[in-house]
VOSE-990330 format. One record per residue (C-alpha): residue in three letters; y negated, z negated, x. Coordinates in steps of 0.1 Angstrom, whole numbers, plus 5000, padded with zeros to 4 digits. Example, Ala and Ser with C-alpha at 12.3 -4.5 7.8 and 13.67 -1.06 7.14 Angstrom:
2
Ala504549225123
Ser501149295137
END
This chain:
699
Met509647674853
Lys511747414836
Ala511347484800
Phe510647794779
Ile509047834745
Ser510248054718
Leu508148364709
Ala508248224674
Phe505647964684
Leu503148234697
Pro500948234665
Val500447864667
Ile499447874703
Leu496848154696
Ala495347954668
Ala494347704693
Ala493047934720
Pro489348024726
Ala488048274701
Ala486248494726
Asp489348564747
Pro492448434728
Tyr494648474760
Leu492348334785
Trp494848054791
Leu497248304805
Glu494848334836
Ala496147974848
Val498448124874
Glu500547824877
Gly499647654844
Gln502547494825
Arg501747674793
Ala501348004809
Leu504547984829
Gln506447874798
Gln505248194781
Val506148394811
Gly509648234812
Ala510148334775
Trp509148684781
Asn511248714812
Ala514248584794
Glu513648824765
Thr513549124788
Glu516649034807
Ala518548994775
Ala517349334762
Leu518149534794
Thr520649374816
Arg523749334793
Thr525249674798
Pro527749804823
Arg525350064835
Phe522749784846
Glu525249634869
Gln526549964882
Asp522850074889
Arg521949734905
Ala525049734929
Arg524450094939
Ala520650034945
Lys521649724967
Ala524149924986
Ile521750194993
Leu518849965004
Asp521249745025
Asp523050025041
Ala523349965080
Ala522750335084
Gln519050315083
Ile516250395107
Ala515150125129
Gln511450205126
Pro509150125156
Asp506749855144
Asp505049855178
Val505249995213
Leu504749745242
Gly504649925273
Asp508250005281
Arg509649815250
Val509749875213
Leu509549605185
Asn511449635150
Leu511949435119
Trp515449505106
Arg516549415071
Asp520049425057
Ala522349245034
Ala522948965058
His519248935067
Pro517149015036
Arg513848885051
Gly514649055085
Leu515449015121
Trp512449075144
Arg513849225177
Val512949415208
Ala514649695228
Ala513849905259
Leu511750205250
Asp513950455269
Gly517150345252
Tyr515450345218
Ala513950685223
Ala517350825233
Gly518850685201
Lys520850405220
Pro518750095217
Gln520149755229
Trp518449505205
Arg517649135214
Thr516748925184
Leu513448725187
Ile513148575153
Asp515648555123
Val513148525095
Asp515748395071
Ala517048145095
Leu513448035103
Gly512547985065
Lys515647785060
Ala515047565090
Glu511347505080
Gly511847485043
Lys509547785037
Ser510048115019
Trp508748325048
Val508048705044
Trp507248895076
His503749025079
Gly503849165115
Ala502849055150
Ser500449165177
Cys501149125214
Leu498749105243
Glu498649365270
Pro499349435299
Asp502549215301
Tyr502949155264
Ala504248805271
Arg502448645243
Cys502348755206
Leu500448655173
Val503248645146
Arg502148655109
Leu504248495082
Ser503448485046
Pro504548215022
Gly506348394995
Gly504748745001
Thr501148634993
Asp498348825012
Ala497548475028
Gln499448435060
Val500148185087
Val499548305123
Arg501548155151
Glu501748205189
Phe505048335202
Asp506348375237
Leu508348705239
Ala510348615271
Ser511748275259
Gly512048385222
Arg510248075210
Phe506947975193
Val504647825220
Glu504547455220
Asp500947345214
Gly500047725211
Phe497547885188
Val498247835151
Leu496247925121
Pro496947775087
Ala497748005056
Ala494548205047
Lys493648555039
Gly492548605074
Asp493548705108
Ala493148665146
Thr493148905175
Trp493448865211
Val490348855234
Thr492048715265
Arg495248515269
Asp493248195262
Thr490748305236
Leu491248455201
Leu488748615178
Val489448455143
Ala488348525108
Thr489848265083
Asp489148005057
Trp486947765076
Gly486547535047
Arg484047505018
Gly481747775015
Ser483348005042
Leu484648275020
Thr483048575003
Thr482948614965
Ser485948834969
Gly487948554985
Tyr487948675021
Pro486548525052
Arg482848575059
Ile482748405093
Ala484148505127
Lys484648265156
Leu485948255192
Trp488647995196
Thr489547875231
Arg492947745239
Gly493347375241
Thr490447305218
Pro490847225180
Leu490147515156
Ser487147315144
Ala485447355177
Ala485647735175
Arg482347905183
Thr480648115156
Val479948475167
His479148625133
Glu478348505097
Ser477948735066
Pro476648625034
Ala479048555005
Ser478148884988
Ala479949085017
Val483449195009
Glu485049045040
Val484648975077
Asp487749095096
Val488749115133
Ala490649375153
Gly491549455188
Phe491549825200
Val493349905232
Asp492950215254
Ala494150285289
Glu491250085305
Arg490749775285
Arg490949585252
Trp487849625228
Pro487749325204
Met485649395174
Val484249225143
Thr484349415112
Val481849345083
Gly482749505050
Arg479449545034
Ser481449715005
Phe485049815002
Phe484350155018
Asp481450075042
Arg482349875071
Asp480149795101
Arg481949705135
Ser480449525165
Leu481949485199
Val482649135211
Met481349105247
Pro482948875273
Asp480148625270
Gly480648615231
Arg477548845222
Leu478049085196
Val476949445202
Pro476849665170
Leu478449995172
Gly475650145152
Leu477750425137
Pro476550605107
Gln477350455073
Gly480850555060
Ala482150615095
Asp485550445097
Val486950375132
Gln490550505134
Ala491350465172
Val489950415206
Ile490750645235
Gly489150705270
Gly486450455261
Arg485550635229
Ala485650515193
Val487150785171
Ala485950755135
Arg486550945103
Leu483451035083
Asn483550955047
Arg480051115043
Ala478551425060
Val476351325090
Gly474051585105
Asp476251895114
Phe479351685111
Pro481151755077
Val482651505054
Gly486151405064
Ser485951495101
Leu486751305131
Val483751215155
Ala483851025188
Trp481150785202
Ser481250645238
Leu481950265237
Arg480650225273
Asp477250365263
Ile477150125232
Ala478049835253
Ala475349905278
Gly472749925250
Arg472450305248
Lys472850505216
Pro475350795224
Ala475351115205
Gly478651175186
Glu480951455196
Leu483051645171
Val486851595175
Met488051775146
Ala486951905111
Pro489551955084
Gly489852285064
Ala489152325028
Thr492652225015
Gln493051965043
Ala492551595048
Ile492751375080
Glu495151095069
Glu496350915100
Val495250895136
Ala496750705165
Ala495950725203
Ser498050705234
Asp496350695268
Asp495351065269
Ala496151225236
Leu494951165201
Trp497651215175
Val496351335141
Lys498351365109
Val496651615085
Leu497551695048
Asp497352055039
Asp497852095000
Val499651755004
Ser502051865030
Gly502051715064
Arg501151855099
Leu500851685131
Leu498351775158
Ala497951665195
Leu494251665207
Arg493051635241
Arg489451605254
Gly488351855282
Ala486051805311
Asp483351975291
Gly483551715263
Arg485351955238
Trp488551855221
Ala491452105220
Ser494152085194
Thr497752165197
Pro500052175167
Val503351995169
Ala506352195158
Leu507951985129
Pro509752085098
Ala507252265073
Asn506452155038
Ser507351785046
Thr505851455046
Val504851325080
His504450965090
Leu502550885122
Asp504550565132
Lys503350445166
Ala501850585198
Ala503250505232
Gly500350455254
Ala501150555291
Arg503850785280
Asn501351005260
Ala503851015233
Ala504350905197
Phe507050835172
Val506851035140
Thr508951025109
Val509451345088
Glu511051355052
Gly510951515019
Met512151444983
Leu515451604991
Thr515351565029
Pro516251225045
Pro513851085069
Thr514251175108
Leu512450985134
Tyr511151195162
Trp509851125197
Ile506851355204
Asp505151385238
Thr502851645254
Lys505351785277
Gln508351895257
Pro509351985221
Pro509951715195
Arg513251525199
Ala515151375171
Val515851005178
Gln517550915145
Ser518251055112
Leu519050885079
Pro522351015065
Ala522151195031
Arg522350965002
Phe523151234978
Asp523951594975
Ala520451774978
Ala522052114969
Thr522351994933
Phe518651944930
Asp515552154931
Val512052054943
Val508852244938
Gln505052184942
Arg503052294910
Phe499452284901
Ala498152174866
Thr494552244854
Ser492651944845
Lys489951924818
Asp487152034841
Gly489152314856
Thr490252134888
Arg493652224901
Ile495851904903
Pro498951934925
Tyr502251774916
Phe505751774929
Leu508651814905
Val512351734912
Thr515051844887
Arg518851874887
Lys520152224889
Gly521752354858
Val519952144834
Thr517852374810
Gly515352304783
Ala513152014777
Arg514251674792
Pro512751334796
Ala510351314827
Leu509051034848
Ile505551074862
His504450844891
Ala500850834900
Tyr498050634916
Gly494650794917
Gly492350554936
Phe491150404968
Arg491650714989
Asn495350664990
Ala497250974990
Gln500651004973
Thr503051204995
Pro506551284988
Thr509251055001
Tyr513151065001
Leu514351034965
Thr516050704972
Asp512750534983
Gln510150614958
Pro506650454961
Tyr506650184934
Arg509049924949
Ala511850044927
Gly514050194954
Pro516350464941
Leu515050474906
Gly513950834911
Leu517450934922
Phe519050774893
Trp516750934869
Val517151294884
Glu520951254886
Glu521151184850
Gly519251504841
Gly515651374839
Ala512651524856
Tyr510851324883
Val507251394891
Leu504851274919
Ala501351354907
Asn498251384932
Leu495351284910
Arg491751264920
Gly490550934932
Gly493250944961
Gly492951084995
Glu495051404992
Tyr491951624999
Gly489851375018
Pro486651185007
Arg485551444981
Trp488851404961
His488351034961
Gln484651044952
Ala485551264923
Gly487250964906
Leu484850684914
Arg482950464890
Glu481450674861
Lys483850964871
Arg487050754865
Gln487750964834
Asn488551254858
Val491651064871
Phe492950994836
Asp492351364826
Asp494251474857
Leu497251264846
His497151404811
Ala496851764825
Val500151714846
Ala501951574815
Glu500651854793
Asp501752104821
Leu505251964818
Val505152034781
Arg503552384784
Thr506252494809
Gly509152374790
Val510252104814
Ser509551814788
Glu508051754756
Lys505651504740
Lys506851144736
Arg509651214761
Ile507351164792
Ala507250834809
Ile504450734833
Ser504550474862
Gly501950334884
Arg501450014904
Ser498249814912
Asn495450064905
Gly498150294893
Gly498950014867
Leu495450044854
Leu495950424852
Val499050404830
Gly497450134809
Val494550354802
Ala496550664797
Met498950514772
Gln495950424751
Gln494050764753
Arg497250964746
Pro499850774727
Asp500951104712
Leu501851234747
Tyr503750954764
Gly506950794753
Ala507150494779
Val505150324805
Ile505850134836
Ala502949914849
Gly503449724882
Ser500949454894
Pro498349614872
Leu494749564866
Glu494249574828
Asp491149344819
Met488149534835
Lys485649314820
Arg486849004840
Tyr488649184870
Ser485749114895
His486148744887
Leu489848734893
Ser491548704927
Ala490148974951
Gly488649174923
Ala485049154935
Ser485949354966
Trp486649664944
Ile483249704927
Asp482550004948
Glu485750174932
Tyr485150074896
Gly481649954891
Asp480349604882
Pro481249504847
Asp478549224848
Lys475849504849
Pro475249664815
Ala474950014829
Asp478249984847
Trp480049814817
Ala478950104796
Phe481350334814
Ile484050084823
Ser484149964787
Arg485250304775
Tyr488650274792
Ser489449904801
Pro492849864786
Tyr492549494775
Gln489349584755
Asn490649904740
Val493849784722
Lys493449914686
Pro495049734657
Gly497349964638
Val497850214666
Ala501550244678
Tyr501350254716
Pro504250374738
Pro506650084749
Val505449934781
Phe507349754810
Phe505049524831
Tyr506449384863
Leu504549164887
Ser504648854909
Thr503448494902
Lys502448494940
Asp500248794937
Asp496848684952
Arg495349014953
Val495649144915
His495648834893
Pro498748804870
Gly496448734842
His495849114838
Ala499449194829
Arg499948864810
Lys496948914786
Leu497549274779
Ala501249204771
Ala500348924747
Leu497749134730
Leu500049444726
Lys502849214713
Ala500549054689
Asn499649394675
Gly503349484670
Asn503949694700
Arg507149694720
Val506649524754
Tyr509049434783
Tyr507849184808
Arg509249064842
Glu507248834864
Tyr508848744897
Leu508148414913
Glu507848564948
Gly506948894964
Gly503148894963
His501349214954
Ser504149424965
Val506549244941
Gly509349264966
Ala510348984989
Asp513849134997
His516249414988
Ala518049214962
Glu514849204941
Asp514049554947
Ala517649664936
Arg517549464905
Arg514149614896
Ala515449964900
Ala518349884877
Ile516349724850
Leu513549994850
Asn516350254845
Ala517750054817
Phe514250044801
Leu513750424805
Arg517250504792
Lys516650274762
Glu513250414753
Leu513550784763
Met516850864745
Gly518551194748
Leu519051254784
Pro520851564792
Ser524551534800
Ala525451444835
Arg527151784837
Pro524952094834
END
């Protein structure tokens, strides 16, 4: 971006644009004209929101919180008797990938050895590397596949790394940047799904071909083991490991939610698992694939865990499934991990987390033992430790800093490390409430307020409502929209912060998700309106003083909500949003989401999509709430054109629009803590500017 154009020239540009979609030119991601407009909007927003002492104060404080060395070194993986971690701080914004002995780590006294300094690697290679993870080959874990993204895109480079020497393997496996992946089959063979060249991708832009690649041969010589039509969503590869062996698999996404898996046999043959439609494999334990059911199958209820024998499948037999666990009426099975002899299951119960350890008896029945963790908390199942029959689990709440626990089957949970308190929780209150949606459904939400503040105050609601993704409470300095401590800043100043659990998510399992799909999408929007109206009804806030925030699918949510209820909302934050639902399936990875939203190219589907698509529903003469769009040019999942076009259209109709497009960061819009901190400060400045009248800092 070398030159910007003034907004004063915008009408001239529009006059020369295509009549059908006057802002189609903004879909040119790296187009000079589009980037000039982005630069002008960025400059306008920076000038409006960053020139106050409060902005710099918030930015510096947010950066200090995010970079604080007193953070939990989360276990990214457990390799036998070792633990891997990616550590980010002020000196290493892109991270240090490092390893420590498991016993020392579990005792809270790790001795780390750095493997890769991501910042130094990027500088040496002239690349803006963003860490995407690594997977190492058992049993000795000497070799790893390291994934690095250029600028934070979904596309990634895969490179072979030697753990002992701490170096990339000379003449080792290397995959060029693509929206693909690889998994180990043996030390000298990879199972690969990548961009193989012209015609090798699906309509959604993901691989459709999987191949076996042998060490010492060119990638072009890899042998095809599976090929799907371009109409599939994607072909992916994965390696599940239990106490006995590695189970490499090819996954075919027939749609976004229905995926078929096949075992890759030693001779390269594929053997389909043959599991029921909607069965999603979560883990492998004792030679059994444990899958979560997204549809009822026979006597197995929707949302339950069921196991099938992989040994029987590999031998050509069709095993009967065995019930592992069925959730209760208010429950959802959210996370599953396996150690050698224990299956660890994280359950949501009215959106609060519980952890269970399940063991299979000789009679084929699974017995469940609850793990004693703090009640009314969010539980994150981090990693299982195979032969130790143990797991690492993090527990936190809105006002409770995270604590990492070591859990095994022989003793009570042991705290490994706790994050120190970042604020005085005694000055805040947090409660769970339920709003009633238009059709009578109870919608849970969490409300955080500062003690002593009475009467109506500005409120900030964050929500998502889609893709089975549950929104669970996290510590107030790390809220779920890549804006770090914005939630803390907001509540400290006297505002109310709300995390809403709308339909379309996974808070109550598949049924909760299905209630917001396709033609039922209006339920999600009604749920958000119901939460906002409940805040008004109970005196927490009032109309036009409620801000709404959402990212990705949540950006679509708030884009719709502000149009449906401009009388209710006073400000909108839309991150990496979908907004043009007429063209979404033709932009970036949009075609993969047709199961969620419907196909706008089919008249029957467009009939219900058109009723809410934000870009098509801007009405001249209507004053919409001021909106802040934030996104990344490098987002190769949700196309930047969505936010760009809606911003232009809203501005042309006289609405107040703030816009910040970051060059890097990808879909998560956060390549490092410096960007996250600056975003927290600028969003707080936006909310303060548009929702005036915050209560005094003192009650």
